[in-house]
C-alpha positions in Angstrom: 0.0 0.0 0.0 2.9 2.4 0.7 4.5 1.7 -2.6 1.1 2.3 -4.4 0.6 5.5 -2.5 4.1 6.7 -3.5 3.5 5.9 -7.1 0.1 7.7 -7.1 1.7 10.8 -5.6 4.5 10.7 -8.2 2.1 10.3 -11.1 -0.2 13.0 -9.7 2.5 15.6 -9.4 2.5 18.0 -12.4 5.6 17.9 -14.6 7.9 20.8 -14.2 6.8 21.6 -10.7 9.4 22.8 -8.3 9.0 19.8 -6.1 8.6 21.7 -2.8 8.0 19.6 0.2 6.5 20.5 3.6 6.4 17.9 6.3 6.4 17.2 10.0 6.5 14.1 12.1 6.6 13.0 15.7 8.3 9.6 16.3 7.9 8.0 19.7 10.6 5.8 21.0 9.3 4.7 24.4 8.4 7.9 26.3 10.9 10.0 24.3 9.4 12.0 21.4 11.6 12.9 18.3 10.1 15.8 16.4 11.1 16.5 12.7 9.9 19.1 10.3 10.8 20.9 7.1 9.2 23.6 5.0 7.1 26.7 5.7 4.2 24.7 7.2 6.3 22.5 9.3 5.2 24.0 12.7 1.5 23.4 11.8 2.2 19.9 10.6 4.3 19.0 13.7 1.5 20.3 16.0 -1.0 18.3 14.1 1.2 15.2 14.3 1.7 15.7 18.1 -2.1 16.1 18.7 -2.9 13.0 16.6 -0.2 11.0 18.5 -1.7 12.0 21.9 -5.2 11.0 20.6 -4.0 7.7 19.3 -2.2 6.9 22.6 -5.4 7.9 24.5 -7.5 5.5 22.4 -4.9 2.7 22.9 -4.9 3.1 26.7 -8.7 3.4 26.9 -9.2 0.2 24.8 -6.5 -1.6 26.8 -8.2 -0.9 30.1 -11.6 -1.9 28.6 -10.3 -5.3 27.4 -8.6 -6.2 30.7 -11.8 -5.9 32.8 
C-alpha cells in the first residue's frame, strides 16, 4: 500500500513543478518523542502530528483498560 501511494503521488505531481516539500513528524521511541519538520508549514504539521499522536495513545490506553476488565 505504501508503494502504491508513493506511485500515485509521483504520477499526480505536475511535470515541471518545483518539487517543494512540507512535512512534519513525531516519532515516539518509548516515552521520548523525536520531532522532525521541514518547509514553511512544518510548525503546523508538527503540531497536528503531536495532537494525533496523543489522541492515538489515549485510544490505545482506553481500549487496553476496557479489554482487561
